[in-house]
N, C-alpha and C positions, 0 to 999 in steps of 0.2 A: 444517358449517363452510363458509363461502363463501371465495372466492379472497382477498379483502382480509384477512379474519381470519387465514387461513393464512399469508399473506405476513408479517403483523405478528407472529404467533407465531414464525415462523421467524427473523425479524430479531431478535426478543427473545432467542431461543436463541443466535443468533450473537453478540449483544452479551454475553450471559452467559459464553460461551466465551472471548471476548477479555478480558473483565473478570477472569476467573480468572487469565489470564496476567499481567495487571498486579498482581493481588492477591498473587501470589507474590513480588513485589518489595517488599512492605510493610516488611520488616525491614532493608532496605538503607538506608544513609545517603543523603541526597539527592544529595550530591556523587559517590556511587559508582554511580549508575544507569548502565545500559548506554548506549552511544553511540546505538544505534538508536532509543531512546525519543524522541529529538528529531528524527528523520529524517522529512521529509515523505513519502518513499517508504513508510516503515513505516505511517504513518497512512492513506495512500491505499489500500494493500493491506488494511489492517485494515477500513476502511469497505467495500471491495469484498467481503471475505469475510463481513462481517455481512450485506450485501445478498444475497450468494449463498445464505445460509441461508434467507432468505425466498423466493428464486427456486426453490430446491430443493423447498420445501414446495408451492409453486404447481405445479411439474411433477408432483409426486406426486398432488396433487388433480386436475389435468387428466388424469391417467392412471387416474382412477376409483378411487383409493385413498381409503377413508374412515377417518379416525382422529380421536383426541381432541386437544385443545389441548396436552396434555402431550407427546404424541408429536410434534406439530408443533414444539414448543420443542426437543425432543431432536434432531429432524432438523436444525433450524437450528444447534444447537450442534455437531452432527457434520459440518457442511458441509465443512470441510477434509479430513476423512477420507473422506467419500463421494466428493468430487471426485477426490481422489488415487487411490481405488480405481477409479473410472470411467476415469481416464486410463491407469492401469497395465494395464487389461484391454483396451485398444484393440488390435484385431488388426493385425498387421503385414502390409503388402501383400506378395504373393508376389514373390520376386526372379526376374526373367526378362528376356526380350528386350523392348526398346522398339520398337514398330512404327513 
């Protein structure tokens, strides 16, 4: 799998994950949709997370991981969880004196 294919599969996975969130709203009346659905901030973050899915797949591919298209889609769909895990595992700098 080349970099562009991996990126596109990851973006597709990110899109599917976001689509699932919207799919869950299908039984609500149009007037009772959440306020955030019309927020530009929500849609900007949604697009960024979809792109993050593609970028994560590229990072995996650049790290010499070889995997199938299905795994690339899965990584793209899991982007928010992967990013959250990476951020939560960032080591804290030691507390001490400032020179």
